[in-house]
C-alpha positions as CSV (number, residue, x, y, z in Angstrom):
1,M,-5.8,-4.5,-17.2
2,Q,-8.6,-3.6,-14.9
3,W,-8.2,-2.3,-11.4
4,N,-11.1,-2.6,-8.9
5,L,-11.5,-1.0,-5.5
6,L,-14.4,-2.1,-3.3
7,Q,-15.8,0.5,-1.0
8,C,-17.3,-1.2,2.1
9,Q,-19.4,-0.4,5.2
10,S,-18.1,-3.2,7.3
11,S,-19.3,-4.1,10.8
12,K,-18.4,-6.5,13.7
13,D,-20.3,-9.3,11.9
14,V,-17.6,-11.3,10.1
15,Q,-20.0,-13.5,8.2
16,A,-22.1,-10.5,7.0
17,N,-18.9,-8.8,5.8
18,L,-17.7,-11.9,4.0
19,S,-21.2,-12.3,2.3
20,F,-21.1,-8.7,1.1
21,I,-17.7,-9.0,-0.4
22,E,-18.7,-12.3,-2.2
23,S,-21.9,-10.7,-3.5
24,Q,-19.9,-7.9,-5.0
25,L,-17.3,-10.3,-6.6
26,K,-20.2,-12.1,-8.2
27,Q,-21.3,-8.8,-9.8
28,L,-17.8,-7.6,-10.7
29,P,-18.1,-6.0,-14.1
30,R,-15.5,-7.6,-16.4
31,E,-14.8,-6.5,-20.0
32,S,-12.6,-9.4,-20.9
33,D,-10.7,-12.4,-19.5
34,E,-7.6,-10.3,-18.6
35,P,-6.3,-10.3,-15.0
36,Q,-8.3,-8.4,-12.5
37,L,-6.9,-6.6,-9.5
38,V,-9.3,-6.2,-6.5
39,V,-8.4,-4.1,-3.4
40,L,-10.5,-4.3,-0.2
41,P,-10.5,-1.6,2.5
42,E,-8.9,-1.9,6.0
43,C,-10.9,-4.0,8.5
44,S,-13.0,-5.3,5.7
45,L,-14.0,-8.5,7.7
46,L,-14.0,-7.1,11.2
47,F,-14.6,-3.4,12.0
48,G,-14.9,-2.0,15.5
49,G,-15.8,-3.7,18.7
50,H,-13.8,-4.6,21.8
51,E,-10.2,-5.7,21.4
52,S,-11.1,-9.2,22.6
53,E,-12.9,-9.7,19.3
54,Q,-9.7,-9.0,17.4
55,L,-8.0,-11.7,19.5
56,K,-11.0,-14.1,18.9
57,Y,-10.6,-13.9,15.2
58,A,-6.8,-13.5,15.0
59,G,-5.0,-15.9,12.7
60,S,-1.8,-17.7,13.4
61,R,0.7,-19.8,11.4
62,D,-1.3,-23.0,11.9
63,D,-4.8,-21.6,12.0
64,N,-5.9,-18.6,9.9
65,P,-9.6,-18.9,9.0
66,L,-10.1,-15.3,7.8
67,A,-7.1,-15.5,5.5
68,D,-8.3,-18.9,4.2
69,A,-11.8,-17.4,3.4
70,L,-10.3,-14.6,1.5
71,S,-7.9,-16.9,-0.4
72,K,-10.9,-19.0,-1.3
73,L,-12.7,-16.0,-2.8
74,A,-9.6,-15.0,-4.8
75,K,-9.5,-18.4,-6.3
76,Q,-13.2,-18.8,-6.9
77,Y,-13.6,-15.5,-8.6
78,Q,-10.2,-15.5,-10.3
79,V,-8.9,-12.2,-9.1
80,Y,-5.7,-10.9,-7.7
81,L,-6.9,-9.8,-4.2
82,I,-5.3,-7.2,-1.9
83,A,-7.4,-8.5,1.0
84,G,-7.8,-5.4,3.2
85,T,-6.7,-6.2,6.7
86,I,-7.4,-8.9,9.2
87,P,-5.9,-9.5,12.8
88,Y,-3.0,-11.9,13.1
89,K,-1.5,-12.9,16.5
90,A,1.7,-11.1,17.3
91,E,4.6,-13.2,18.3
92,P,6.7,-11.8,21.2
93,S,10.0,-12.4,19.4
94,Q,8.8,-10.3,16.4
95,N,8.1,-6.9,18.1
96,T,9.5,-4.5,20.6
97,D,6.9,-5.0,23.3
98,T,7.6,-7.1,26.3
99,A,6.8,-10.8,25.9
100,D,3.7,-10.6,28.2
101,N,2.3,-7.5,26.5
102,A,2.8,-8.9,23.0
103,K,0.8,-12.1,23.8
104,S,-2.3,-9.9,24.0
105,K,-1.8,-8.0,20.8
106,V,-2.3,-8.7,17.1
107,Y,-0.9,-7.3,13.8
108,S,-3.1,-5.5,11.4
109,R,-2.1,-7.7,8.4
110,C,-2.8,-7.2,4.7
111,Y,-2.5,-10.3,2.5
112,A,-2.1,-10.4,-1.2
113,F,-3.4,-13.4,-3.1
114,D,-3.1,-14.4,-6.8
115,D,-6.0,-15.6,-8.9
116,K,-5.4,-19.2,-7.8
117,G,-5.7,-18.2,-4.1
118,Q,-1.9,-18.5,-3.5
119,T,-0.3,-16.0,-1.1
120,L,2.0,-13.6,-2.9
121,G,3.0,-11.8,0.3
122,H,1.7,-9.9,3.4
123,Y,2.3,-6.6,5.2
124,D,1.8,-5.7,8.9
125,K,0.8,-2.1,9.5
126,I,3.8,-0.2,10.7
127,H,2.2,3.1,11.8
128,L,-0.5,2.8,14.5
129,F,-3.3,5.4,14.8
130,D,-3.0,6.8,18.3
131,V,-4.6,10.2,17.9
132,E,-7.4,12.5,19.1
133,V,-10.1,13.3,16.5
134,A,-13.0,15.7,16.8
135,D,-15.7,13.1,16.1
136,G,-17.9,10.8,18.1
137,T,-15.1,8.4,18.9
138,R,-12.7,11.2,19.8
139,S,-9.8,9.0,21.1
140,Y,-8.2,6.3,18.9
141,R,-5.6,4.0,20.4
142,E,-4.6,1.3,18.0
143,S,-1.5,0.4,20.0
144,D,-3.8,-0.8,22.8
145,T,-4.7,-3.7,20.5
146,F,-2.2,-3.9,17.7
147,A,1.6,-4.4,17.5
148,A,3.5,-2.4,14.9
149,G,4.9,-4.2,11.9
150,E,8.6,-3.9,11.1
151,R,9.0,-4.7,7.3
152,I,7.9,-3.2,4.0
153,T,6.4,-5.4,1.3
154,V,6.6,-5.1,-2.5
155,I,5.2,-8.0,-4.6
156,D,5.4,-9.0,-8.3
157,T,2.1,-9.1,-10.2
158,P,1.0,-9.0,-13.8
159,F,0.0,-5.4,-13.1
160,G,3.5,-4.3,-12.0
161,K,5.3,-4.3,-8.7
162,I,2.8,-3.5,-5.9
163,G,3.8,-1.9,-2.6
164,L,1.5,-2.4,0.4
165,A,0.6,0.2,2.9
166,I,-2.4,0.7,5.3
167,C,-4.4,3.8,6.2
168,Y,-2.4,5.9,8.7
169,D,0.8,4.9,6.9
170,L,-0.3,7.5,4.3
171,R,1.0,10.3,6.5
172,F,4.6,9.0,6.5
173,A,6.3,9.8,3.2
174,D,9.5,7.9,4.1
175,L,7.6,4.6,3.9
176,F,6.3,5.4,0.4
177,R,9.8,6.4,-0.7
178,A,11.1,3.1,0.6
179,L,8.5,1.2,-1.4
180,R,9.5,3.1,-4.6
181,L,13.2,2.3,-3.9
182,Q,12.2,-1.4,-3.7
183,G,10.7,-1.1,-7.2
184,A,7.0,-0.3,-6.6
185,D,5.0,0.9,-9.6
186,I,1.7,0.8,-7.7
187,I,1.0,1.4,-4.0
188,V,-2.2,0.1,-2.5
189,L,-3.7,1.5,0.6
190,P,-6.5,-0.4,2.3
191,S,-8.0,2.3,4.6
192,A,-10.7,3.2,7.2
193,F,-10.1,7.0,7.2
194,T,-12.4,8.8,9.6
195,K,-14.8,11.3,8.1
196,V,-13.1,14.2,9.9
197,T,-9.5,13.4,8.9
198,G,-10.6,12.2,5.5
199,Q,-12.3,15.5,4.6
200,A,-9.2,17.4,5.7
201,H,-6.4,15.2,4.2
202,W,-7.3,12.0,2.3
203,Q,-7.2,13.3,-1.3
204,I,-4.3,15.7,-0.8
205,L,-2.1,13.0,0.9
206,L,-2.9,10.4,-1.8
207,Q,-1.9,13.0,-4.5
208,A,1.2,14.0,-2.6
209,R,2.4,10.4,-2.2
210,A,1.6,9.6,-5.9
211,I,3.6,12.7,-7.1
212,E,6.6,12.0,-4.8
213,T,6.9,8.4,-5.7
214,Q,5.7,8.6,-9.3
215,C,3.5,5.6,-8.6
216,Y,-0.2,4.9,-8.9
217,L,-1.9,5.2,-5.6
218,L,-5.0,3.0,-5.0
219,G,-6.8,4.0,-1.8
220,A,-9.7,1.6,-1.0
221,N,-11.7,3.2,1.9
222,Q,-14.5,2.3,4.3
223,W,-17.6,4.5,4.0
224,G,-20.5,5.6,6.2
225,T,-21.6,4.9,9.8
226,H,-20.6,1.6,11.4
227,N,-21.9,-0.4,14.3
228,Q,-24.9,1.7,15.2
229,G,-23.1,5.0,14.6
230,S,-20.0,4.3,16.8
231,R,-17.7,5.1,13.8
232,E,-18.0,7.2,10.7
233,T,-15.7,6.8,7.8
234,Y,-15.0,9.0,4.8
235,G,-15.4,6.9,1.6
236,H,-13.9,8.6,-1.5
237,S,-12.0,5.5,-2.6
238,M,-9.7,6.8,-5.2
239,I,-7.1,6.0,-7.9
240,V,-4.4,8.7,-8.4
241,D,-1.9,8.6,-11.2
242,P,1.9,9.4,-10.9
243,W,1.3,13.0,-12.0
244,G,-1.2,13.5,-9.2
245,N,-4.4,13.4,-11.3
246,V,-7.4,11.7,-9.8
247,V,-8.3,9.0,-12.3
248,A,-11.4,7.8,-10.5
249,V,-13.2,8.4,-7.2
250,K,-16.3,6.9,-5.4
251,P,-17.4,9.6,-2.9
252,E,-20.2,7.7,-1.2
253,Q,-22.1,4.4,-0.9
254,T,-20.7,0.9,-1.2
255,G,-19.6,-0.9,-4.3
256,W,-17.0,-0.8,-7.1
257,L,-14.6,1.8,-8.3
258,Q,-13.0,0.8,-11.5
259,A,-10.4,2.0,-13.9
260,R,-8.3,0.8,-16.8
261,I,-4.8,2.0,-16.7
262,D,-2.0,2.4,-19.3
263,M,1.3,1.9,-17.5
264,S,3.2,3.5,-20.3
265,E,2.2,6.9,-18.9
266,M,4.1,6.2,-15.7
267,K,7.2,5.2,-17.5
268,K,7.1,8.5,-19.5
269,I,6.7,10.6,-16.3
270,R,9.7,8.8,-14.7
271,Q,11.8,9.2,-17.7
272,N,11.1,12.9,-18.2
273,M,11.5,13.8,-14.5
274,P,13.8,11.2,-12.9
275,V,13.4,12.4,-9.3
276,L,14.6,9.1,-7.8
277,G,18.0,9.6,-9.3
278,H,18.1,13.3,-8.3
279,N,17.3,12.7,-4.6
280,R,20.5,13.4,-2.5
281,F,19.1,12.5,1.0
282,I,20.0,9.4,2.9
283,E,18.1,6.2,2.0
284,P,15.4,4.9,4.3
285,K,16.5,2.3,6.8
286,L,13.5,0.0,6.4
287,T,14.3,-3.3,4.6
288,P,12.0,-5.6,2.6
């Protein structure tokens, strides 16, 4: 089975971002009719801009045009699509903010669609990026716009059980252990890692999470400068195997990163070194 990560250089222009993704799906190299897994990066349809833009495009239970557009692409091009992230209106009863505050926030939501465009599941980003970075943006405050998710997600696919995580989640090993405990074989990570933090930590964290969980890690990242230079992301979309080896990497530019994977290697690693059964610490509290 073939795994495909799309490295993007997304902007505030939703239609331009959609057009780029579709153009790449049209060109997706396929060696056979076997199932295809496609992973998009974080903010693949809407990157940057004022928080009002997130609210403008945010989906809801009854009206979710961005999710509908991505579902349509999955069906049209017959791919299993881990659809990056899009904004989804937060409901006051579902988060810890006050009711008035929650009304003005959105979740950063990752949808998973099958090759018929049906929703397999979704995940709302749990860890929000509120940090200082020595780059042109300097201060990042995701919590000003986004509400934190509260549940983990593992979905069944022809490729194996896939756990969903997003960007800054990568720094929190407990989340990845919780995904493994729920049966994950593969963990996907739609991301928009900054160039500064990416250069320092992206690869080593992907390798660490892969080794700890004995899962494949699929990190699809944004690359380059965005919105007239207001943001710069690292690229280096990467597939790491359960032993920590980098199977494939796309350092720069946009386009496809592809690999064909034999899952029997993962089973051998887990059998020879059964770390999950050896771990004597308390189980994580997060539930699916």
